[in-house]
C-alpha positions in Angstrom: 20.5 13.4 21.7 17.7 15.1 19.8 14.3 14.7 20.8 13.7 13.0 17.4 16.3 10.3 18.1 14.9 9.8 21.7 11.3 9.5 20.2 12.8 6.7 17.6 14.6 4.8 20.4 11.5 4.9 22.7 9.5 3.4 19.7 11.5 0.2 19.7 11.6 0.2 23.7 7.8 0.3 23.8 7.2 -2.1 21.0 9.8 -4.5 22.6 7.5 -4.4 25.8 4.3 -5.2 23.6 6.2 -7.9 21.7 7.4 -9.6 24.9 3.9 -10.2 26.1 2.2 -10.8 22.8 4.9 -13.5 22.0 3.3 -15.7 24.9 0.0 -15.6 22.5 2.0 -16.3 19.4 3.9 -19.2 20.8 0.7 -20.6 22.2 -1.0 -20.5 18.9 1.9 -21.5 16.7 0.7 -20.7 13.2 2.3 -21.0 9.8 3.3 -17.7 9.0 3.0 -16.0 5.5 4.4 -12.5 5.5 3.9 -10.1 3.0 5.9 -6.8 2.5 7.0 -4.2 -0.2 6.4 -0.3 -1.1 2.8 -1.0 -2.5 0.5 -3.7 -3.0 0.7 -5.2 0.2 -2.9 -5.0 1.3 -4.3 -6.1 -2.0 -1.8 -9.3 -1.7 -3.3 -9.9 1.7 -6.8 -9.8 0.4 -5.8 -12.0 -2.5 -4.7 -14.7 -0.1 -7.9 -14.2 2.1 -9.7 -15.3 -1.0 -7.8 -18.4 -1.4 -7.3 -19.5 2.4 -10.6 -18.2 3.7 -11.1 -19.1 7.6 -8.1 -21.3 7.7 -6.0 -18.1 8.4 -6.1 -15.2 10.6 -5.2 -11.7 8.8 -3.4 -8.7 10.1 -6.0 -6.2 8.7 -5.4 -2.7 9.8 -2.0 -4.0 11.5 1.2 -3.8 9.8 3.7 -2.1 12.3 5.6 -3.3 15.3 2.9 -2.2 17.7 0.0 -3.0 15.4 1.1 -6.8 15.0 1.7 -7.2 18.7 -2.0 -5.7 19.5 -3.3 -8.2 16.8 -1.8 -11.2 18.3 -3.6 -10.9 21.3 -7.1 -9.7 19.7 -6.7 -5.9 20.4 -6.9 -3.0 18.2 -4.4 -0.3 18.0 -4.4 3.5 18.6 -7.4 5.3 16.8 -7.3 8.8 17.7 -7.2 8.6 21.4 -3.7 9.0 23.2 -5.2 7.7 26.7 -5.8 4.5 24.9 -2.1 3.9 25.4 -2.5 3.4 29.1 -5.2 0.9 28.5 -3.2 -1.1 26.0 -0.2 -1.0 28.5 -2.2 -2.8 31.1 -4.5 -5.1 28.5 -1.9 -6.6 26.3 0.0 -8.4 29.5 -3.4 -9.6 30.7 -4.7 -10.8 27.4 -1.5 -12.6 26.5 -2.1 -15.0 29.5 -5.1 -16.8 28.0 -5.6 -15.4 24.5 -5.2 -17.9 21.7 -6.3 -18.3 17.9 -7.0 -21.5 16.4 -6.5 -20.8 12.7 -3.7 -22.8 10.8 -2.0 -19.6 8.9 -1.2 -16.2 10.1 -1.1 -13.9 7.1 0.8 -10.7 8.1 1.5 -7.6 6.3 4.6 -6.1 7.2 5.2 -2.4 6.4 8.8 -1.7 7.0 8.1 2.3 7.0 11.1 3.0 9.4 14.6 1.6 9.5 14.9 -1.7 11.7 11.4 -2.2 12.0 11.3 -5.2 9.5 14.1 -6.7 11.1 12.5 -6.5 14.6 9.4 -8.2 13.3 11.3 -10.6 11.1 13.4 -11.9 14.0 10.1 -12.4 16.1 7.8 -13.9 13.4 10.2 -15.9 11.5 7.8 -16.4 8.6 7.6 -19.8 6.6 6.9 -17.9 3.2 7.7 -14.2 2.5 5.8 -12.6 -0.3 8.0 -9.3 -1.4 5.6 -7.6 -3.8 7.4 -4.5 -4.8 10.3 -2.0 -4.1 9.9 1.8 -4.4 10.7 4.9 -2.4 7.8 4.8 0.0 8.4 6.6 3.1 11.9 7.8 1.7 12.1 10.6 4.5 12.7 7.9 7.1 15.8 6.5 5.6 17.6 9.9 5.0 19.8 9.8 8.0 21.0 6.3 7.0 22.3 7.8 3.8 23.7 11.0 5.5 25.6 9.0 8.2 27.2 6.8 5.2 25.5 3.7 6.1 24.1 3.3 2.8 25.2 5.2 -0.6 21.7 6.1 -1.4 17.9 6.0 -0.4 17.2 3.0 -2.9 19.7 0.8 -1.2 18.6 1.8 2.3 15.0 0.8 1.4 16.0 -2.4 -0.1 18.2 -3.4 2.6 15.2 -2.7 5.3 12.9 -5.1 3.1 15.6 -7.7 2.6 15.5 -8.6 6.5 12.5 -10.3 6.0 13.7 -12.8 3.5 16.8 -13.2 5.8 14.7 -14.9 8.4 12.3 -16.6 6.1 12.3 -20.5 6.5 10.9 -22.1 3.4 9.9 -19.9 0.2 10.7 -16.2 -0.7 8.6 -14.8 -3.7 9.9 -11.8 -5.2 9.6 -9.6 -8.4 12.2 -11.0 -10.7 12.1 -7.8 -12.8 13.5 -5.5 -10.1 17.3 -6.1 -10.0 17.7 -4.5 -6.5 15.2 -7.0 -5.1 17.0 -9.9 -6.9 20.4 -8.8 -5.6 19.4 -8.5 -2.2 17.9 -11.8 -1.8 20.9 -13.5 -3.7 23.2 -11.6 -1.2 20.9 -12.7 1.8 21.2 -16.3 0.5 24.9 -16.3 0.1 25.9 -14.4 3.3 23.4 -15.9 5.8 23.2 -19.5 4.3 19.4 -19.5 4.3 18.0 -22.5 3.0 14.6 -20.9 1.9 14.0 -21.0 -1.9 13.9 -17.8 -3.7 11.1 -17.9 -6.3 11.3 -15.2 -8.8 8.0 -13.9 -10.6 7.9 -12.0 -13.7 5.3 -9.5 -15.4 5.9 -11.2 -18.8 3.8 -14.2 -17.2 0.8 -12.2 -18.0 -0.3 -13.0 -21.4 -3.5 -10.9 -21.6 -4.4 -8.0 -19.7 -7.9 -5.8 -20.4 -9.0 -3.0 -17.9 -12.3 -0.9 -18.0 -13.4 1.6 -15.5 -15.3 -1.0 -13.6 -13.7 -4.5 -14.2 -10.4 -6.1 -15.3 -9.0 -9.4 -16.5 -5.5 -11.0 -16.3 -4.4 -14.3 -18.0 -1.4 -16.0 -16.3 -0.2 -18.8 -18.3 -3.6 -20.6 -18.8 -5.4 -19.3 -15.9 -7.7 -16.4 -16.3 -8.3 -13.9 -13.2 -11.5 -11.7 -13.2 -11.8 -8.4 -11.0 -14.9 -6.4 -10.6 -13.0 -3.1 -10.5 -10.1 -1.7 -12.5 -6.6 -3.3 -11.4 -3.3 -2.0 -12.7 -1.1 -4.5 -14.7 1.3 -4.5 -11.8 -1.0 -6.9 -10.1 0.4 -9.5 -12.2 3.3 -9.8 -9.8 0.8 -10.7 -7.0 -1.2 -13.0 -9.3 1.8 -14.8 -10.1 3.0 -15.0 -6.5 -0.6 -16.1 -5.4 -0.6 -19.0 -8.0 2.7 -20.3 -6.9 1.8 -19.9 -3.1 -1.3 -22.0 -3.7 0.7 -24.7 -5.5 3.1 -24.6 -2.5 0.3 -24.8 -0.1 -1.6 -27.4 -2.0 -4.8 -25.1 -2.1 -7.1 -24.8 -5.1 -6.8 -21.7 -6.7 -10.0 -19.5 -7.0 -9.7 -16.8 -10.0 -13.0 -14.9 -9.7 -12.9 -12.1 -7.0 -16.3 -11.1 -7.0 -16.6 -11.4 -3.4 -13.1 -9.7 -2.6 -13.6 -6.6 -0.5 -11.6 -4.0 -2.0 -9.4 -2.0 0.5 -10.6 1.7 0.5 -9.0 4.0 -1.6 -7.2 1.1 -4.0 -8.9 1.6 -7.4 -12.5 1.6 -6.3 -15.0 2.2 -9.1 -18.0 4.7 -8.3 -20.8 6.2 -10.0 -20.6 10.0 -10.0 -23.2 12.7 -10.2 -24.5 13.6 -13.8 -22.8 10.2 -15.3 -19.3 11.0 -14.2 -17.0 7.9 -13.7 -14.9 7.9 -10.6 -11.8 5.9 -9.9 -10.6 6.1 -6.4 -6.9 5.4 -5.8 -6.5 7.9 -3.1 -5.1 5.9 -0.3 -1.7 6.8 -0.8 0.9 7.8 -3.5 4.5 7.6 -4.2 6.1 7.3 -7.8 5.7 3.6 -8.1 2.1 3.4 -7.1 1.6 6.5 -9.5 3.3 4.7 -12.3 1.3 1.6 -11.9 -2.1 3.6 -11.9 -1.3 5.8 -14.9 -0.2 2.9 -16.7 -3.5 1.2 -16.3 -5.5 4.6 -17.0 -3.5 4.9 -20.3 -5.1 1.3 -21.1 -8.7 2.3 -20.4 -10.6 3.0 -23.5 -12.2 6.4 -22.4 -12.2 9.5 -24.3 -12.4 12.0 -21.4 -9.9 11.3 -18.9 -9.3 13.6 -16.1 -6.6 13.2 -13.5 -7.0 14.7 -9.8 -3.5 14.3 -8.3 -2.4 15.2 -4.8 1.0 15.7 -3.4 3.3 12.6 -2.8 4.4 12.9 0.7 7.1 11.6 2.9 9.7 12.0 0.2 12.1 14.2 2.2 14.8 15.8 0.1 14.0 13.8 -3.0 10.5 15.4 -3.2 11.3 17.9 -6.0 13.1 15.0 -8.0 10.2 12.6 -7.6 7.4 15.2 -8.4 9.3 16.2 -11.7 9.2 12.5 -12.6 5.6 12.3 -11.6 4.8 15.1 -14.5 6.1 12.7 -17.1 4.3 9.8 -15.7 0.9 11.8 -16.0 1.6 12.8 -19.5 1.7 9.3 -20.7 -2.1 9.1 -20.1 -2.6 11.9 -22.5 -5.3 13.2 -20.2 -8.0 15.8 -21.1 -7.4 17.7 -17.9 -5.2 17.5 -14.8 -6.0 19.0 -11.5 -3.1 19.2 -9.0 -3.7 19.6 -5.4 -0.7 20.6 -3.1 2.2 22.8 -2.8 4.7 20.2 -4.3 2.7 19.4 -7.3 2.1 23.1 -7.9 5.9 23.9 -7.6 7.5 21.1 -9.2 4.9 19.1 -11.4 2.7 21.8 -13.0 5.3 23.7 -14.7 6.4 20.6 -16.7 2.7 19.8 -17.6 2.3 23.4 -18.7 5.4 23.4 -20.9 4.0 20.3 -22.7 0.8 22.0 -23.2 -1.3 19.7 -21.0 -4.4 21.4 -19.3 -3.4 22.0 -15.9 -5.4 23.5 -13.0 -3.3 24.1 -9.7 -4.4 24.7 -6.2 -3.8 24.4 -2.5 -7.4 23.7 -1.6 -9.6 20.8 -2.1 -12.5 22.9 -2.2 -11.2 24.9 -5.2 -10.5 21.7 -6.9 -14.1 20.4 -6.3 -15.4 23.7 -7.8 -13.4 23.3 -10.8 -14.8 19.9 -11.4 -18.3 20.9 -10.9 -18.1 23.8 -13.2 -16.2 22.1 -16.0 -17.3 18.6 -16.5 -20.1 17.4 -18.9 -20.7 14.1 -17.2 -18.8 12.2 -19.9 -15.7 12.1 -17.9 -13.7 9.4 -16.1 -11.9 11.0 -13.1 -8.9 9.2 -11.4 -8.1 10.4 -8.1 -4.5 9.7 -6.7 -2.6 11.1 -3.9 -2.8 12.9 -0.6 -4.6 16.5 0.0 -7.9 15.3 1.4 -9.2 13.9 -2.2 -11.5 11.4 -0.5 -13.6 14.6 0.6 -13.9 15.6 -3.0 -14.8 12.2 -4.2 -17.6 12.1 -1.2 -19.1 15.5 -2.8 -19.1 13.8 -6.2 -20.8 10.6 -5.6 -24.2 9.7 -7.2 -25.0 7.5 -4.3 -24.0 9.2 -0.9 -24.0 6.1 0.9 -21.0 4.8 -1.0 -18.9 7.4 1.1 -18.5 4.4 3.6 -16.6 2.9 1.1 -13.8 5.6 0.9 -10.4 5.8 2.9 -9.7 7.6 6.1 -13.2 7.3 7.8 -11.8 7.0 11.4 -12.4 9.6 13.9 -8.9 11.1 13.7 -9.5 11.4 9.9 -12.8 13.2 10.3 -11.4 15.4 12.8 -8.3 16.5 10.7 -10.9 17.2 7.8 -13.0 19.2 9.9 -10.0 21.2 11.1 -9.2 22.1 7.5 -12.6 23.2 7.2 -13.9 20.1 5.2 -16.9 19.0 7.0 -18.7 16.1 5.9 
């Protein structure tokens, strides 16, 4: 057995250890579980539900894995840059599980499903009352390549779909899905047919949004007769989350709130910042794969700004399909009709840049964030709206462009481990 396979096997052995003890606290608490899963949009959905349920629920902020959720259930945080913390957690979880108890009515939990069998591991344990499956795309595709090579699934899409579908399989009452995604619909119908589940499958559709307006610093949605207002730009794909939210509140008998002024925006998810010399900055740098790239670029195409710049980092964890996905990315970016594209990373340079240049899109490529920053500083006039999306330390570039330096606390990857990685790359704060 290879070291990689041993490591994978140990993952679930260790996770099972923590689950065994955390389950004591979970059963003692016995909440109504609302589970959120999908390729993108999970954290936004969690924050939306938090606006509706408030203190009636506990939320799994920063905990969406088999380990993180076990730690969360006994009131502990996970691993943040210290390997020695594992020893502490091996001792602390069993002790905390003896007496720790929450009192909220609901547990709203985000489930990532980034590796094979993890969703099933959590679904069998938590057995949610409600599941909200918000999206489906090729996130963490590299994790599922072996399942395709071994013949378990015929392609990556079916492997990822099967993983997410484990959650509906163990859901007891309501399953909310995106009715516009055929793979998602078929997977849920198959689960209902073959596993005889009693939970109702509720399909939500993008067409239920009758009005969508977006600007660099706010956005509005109308779902039926209900108007939702955000104080930051949000992609039209958030329609699915809003429809699911509306139906969830109806099911729970909760009065729907529609103004999200007090909603804390997760870092790197469409945050708006004022930049130096009048620049408008939209930070969506938390993560990126094609489905989230498409959503953000569709949003930017709708914004009525004359000078649109895109700063795009590589889409990582794509494995053998990275070339295909980055070539598709080029066509996604062209829909925006950008004034300038800045590509940071070897994958965008190799696969995306040639297509953009062939189509006469102004394109600057680099492997270094410092060079991207210098290009922006040397070539902008202050009238530009700059969108950041992808990996390659884009948050460091944004930090250097902020009008108000204190806004840097609202950027993603502020933890010690991320700061250390930037420092090792020569990107000191």
